[in-house]
N, C-alpha and C positions, 0 to 999 in steps of 0.2 A: 453136277451145281453146286453152284457159291455158297455160304455162310450167311445169312442176312443178320444186319450188324445192328437193328434196329429195336433199344430197351423194351423189352416185352412184360408185362404182369399179370399174372392169372387172379382176377378180380371173381366175388359175386357179385351177380345182381339182386339187390335188395328190395328193390321199389321197382314196379312199373305202376306211370299216373297217367290219366287221359288230360291229354292238353287240351285239344279240339277236334271237331273231324278227321280220322283216319290218323291224327296226331299222338304219340305217346310218348312221355318221358323215361327214360330210363337209367335207373339210380346202381352206380357200379361204386363197392367199397371192396378191401381188400380183406379175405377170411378171418385174420387172426387180429383186425382191427389195428393196425398199421397206419400210419400216416403214409400219403400218396406224396409224389411228385406234384410242386406245385407249378398253377395256373394260371396265367395273367387272362386277360378280355381278350377276344378273338379267338384264342387258342382251341384246337382240336385235338381230338384223339384217334387214333386207329382201332375198330373193333375187330377184329378178327372171327370171325365165326367160324364153327362148327361144319362148315357145309365147306371150307375152304374160302372165300371170298374177307377181301378184306375190304371194311367198308369207312371213310372218315366222317366221325359226326362235329357239331361244332360242342363245346363245352356252354351251358347255361349259368356254372358259376365258376368265383375266381378264388383263390387263397395263395397261399407261398406254403412252401412244403414245411413250416410249425404246425400249420391248421390243418392242409387238404385233409378230408378226409375218407370224402367220395368226386366222384364223376356224375353228371348226369348231364346225359345228354336227350335232345330233340328231335324224333326220327317220324318224318311223315310216310306214310304207305305209298310208292308210287305205284301207279296201277302196270307200269311196263319196267317194273323190277326185274332183275335178272336174278334175286333170291338174296337179295342185303335188303332191303326195308321189309321184303315177306318175310323174311326170316323173321326178321325180328317182332314183329309184330304178331306173325300168329304160332310159332314155335316155340320162343325162349322164354323162360316162366322163372318167375322168382326160385331163385335157391340155386341156377347156374352158375358155374364156374367159365368164367369166362377171361379169353387173351387180349390184353389191352396195351395199345400203345401208348408210350408216355406222351404223354402232350407237346404240339409243335404248334408255333405262332408264324402263321403268313399273316396275319388279318391287325398286327398290332394296333393298340390305342394309344395316341400322343393326350398323355394326361395333362400337357401344359397348352393345347390351343386355346383360343381367347373364347371362341364358336367353335360348338362342334353339331354338325346336322348327322343324325342315323336312318338312312330308308333301307327297309326290311318289307321282301314277300314272302309271302306264306310260312315255311319252316325256316326263312331266313332270319328270323327275329329273332332266334337262337342265340347266337353273338351278337348280334346289336342290346338284345335286351342284356344281357351281361357288360357289354359298357358302359348303358345308361346306369345299370346298378353301382358302377362302379364311378360315374362322373358324378352323381346325385351322393355318392359317398364321402365325394372329395368337395363338395359345397356349389356344383357346376349345374346347371339347369339347358343339357341337352335338347336339340330340337329333335325329336320325333317322327317319322311319316313310317303308317306301318297298313300295308295293302295286300286284301287280303280278295277272293272271288265272292265269297257272299258269308253272313255272317254267323255262319254255323264251325266257319275259316279259322277264325278271330283267336289266338291261343293270349293267355294272359290279360284278358281285358279289364280284370279290375286291377290287378297292379298296372298296368299302363295308365288308368285314370290319377292312380299318383302321380305321375311328371305330366307338370305345367304344361312345356311345350312338345305333347304328345298328339297325334292325328292319325285317326283310324280310319280308311279308308276302304268302303266297300263296293268294290266295283257292279256287284247287283242292285247293289241299292242307290250309286250316283248313278248307274246308266254308262259309264264310262272308267278307264283304267287311271289310276293316278298318272298325273301330267309330271312327270320327272323334271319334262325341262320347265315346267314354272315352278318346282319348288327351287332346283339351284337355282335360277334366276330371282326369286323373290330371297334367297338369305344371301349373309355378308358374303364380298368375293373372298375376304381373308379366312374364311370358315373354313375348319377341315372335316371334306364329307366322305362319309362314308356307306358301303350299299353291300347287301347281301340278297340275293334272291334270285326268283328262274332267269333263265338266259335271257327274254327279251326286255327286261328291267337292267338289267346287269347292261346293255348294249347302250339301250337309251340313258341309262345315267352317264355311261362316261361317253356318250357323244355329249350329253349336255355338258361334262365338266371338262371337253378337248379342251377351254380357254385359257382354263384354270392351270398355276405350275403342279407340276404332277407330284409334289411332294405334300401335297392339301387333299389326294384323291386315292380311295382306300377301298379295295375290290375284292371280294371274297366268291370265287365263283363253285358252283356244287360241281361241276364234271367239267370237262377239258372242253378248252374252246374252237379247238381244231383237231382235224384227225392226227393221228402221231406219225413222223417221215419215215417211210416203210422204200424206199427207192433203192439205199444200202448203199452199195458197188463204192466204200471209201475205206478207208483205215482210220485204225484207234493206234494212234501209242500211249501207253501207261507207263507214263513216266517212274513210279513208285516199281510198278509191279517187276516194270523190266519186258514187258511184254510187247509185241505188235500183234493185231487182232483185225482182220476182215469185219466187215458191218456188211452181210448178203442181201440182197434185196427180200423184202417179208421179216426183215429181222430188226428190231431197235435194238440202240449202245447197251440196254439195260442187260436184253438177250444174251448176248453176246459175251458181254462183261460176267454176268453170270454161268454163263457156259463153260466158260473159262476156270471156272472155280476160283472166282476172285471174291472176298468180302466184301459186300457192299450193303450200304443202307437201302432199302425202298419199302411201298407199301399201296400206293392207290395204281401206281403204271397206267395213269392216265394223265397226269402232270398238274395236280392240283393238289397235292398232298405237299409236298417240295422236299420230302424226306430222301433223294436221290440227287440232289445238288451236288455235282464235280466242278473244279475248279481249272478254267479252261488256261492252256499253256501256250497254245497254240491253233490256229487254224481258224473260219467259222464257221458257228456251229447257226443252224437252222432249228432258231426256236419258234414250239409249239406249245408252251408251256399256258398254264392260266396264273403262275408264281410271279413271274419275274418283271418289272415296268418295262415299261417300253427306253426308258432308258439304259434300263440296267442290263434289256437285252443288245443293244447298242453299244455297250461299252465292252459284249463279248468276255469278261470276264470269268461269270460260271453258268453252265446249262442244266437241263433238266433233261437227264440220261435216259427217262421211261418214254419220251414221245419227239424228244428232240434230236433233231441228224445232223448234216453238214452239207453245207453250202458247197464244198468243193472235194479234192479227192483222200484228205488228212485230216486230224484231229490227234491234237496230244492233250491229255487228260490229265490231271495232279491225283491217279489212283497209283 
């Protein structure tokens, strides 16, 4: 089995705070009080749980490496949890030492946009509020649309009232879901649009933004958009390592690379964190991730090897 190259820190859980129904905020700090790697708005960290699972959570706070003293993540208890959110809600206690991967950002904020529209659903408010705080600090007034099923699911209600352009939509009170198409239609077409929330909301958002330039549309998924490519029966040439390996049916490229003992960064293993992005030198990937934009997928310059496969019989990777 290969060495995992991710930067990992052992941090102490110093606080657990209530945010909304089934939603808690977890604060992690260095046990010795040392500064932590900085994180920009939209960044996330991987939380490596003692039960063996690694889960990605967006950060509520941003800072640089000169001032970052804690990481705060919001976690909603998923009724279908396979052990991630359930473990954090039911087992973790203040004082626990937990391994945390250094921040990565696949959902960066464009601070120079003339107008910014932030759309969140449920726990998706975590990176969205972080972005809103930064824009407010810069003297900008973003439009915020935050949708929850019921009033008890609304987090940060008091803070959101301090933003002039914030609309909280409660499905149960409105009798309908937030109309994403209307949101996009009623905002300037030159705006930058951001969305984080459950799958149906993100799909509606992408459909509503389909006619806008790709560089103005920003989405972050909680979970995989597609099943991993497991058809196999192709060859990968690892140019740096000088190895040629066969990917069999039922295995991902990442599985095969790890089995060969080649050091590689990876984390979520479902195409949502970007840790295992690799440069493609030859061949046509079968992209299955929720990280790369459509133009990036069409360019085939990189691929996410935990979930994506090959449309031909051979790939040459910069590994």
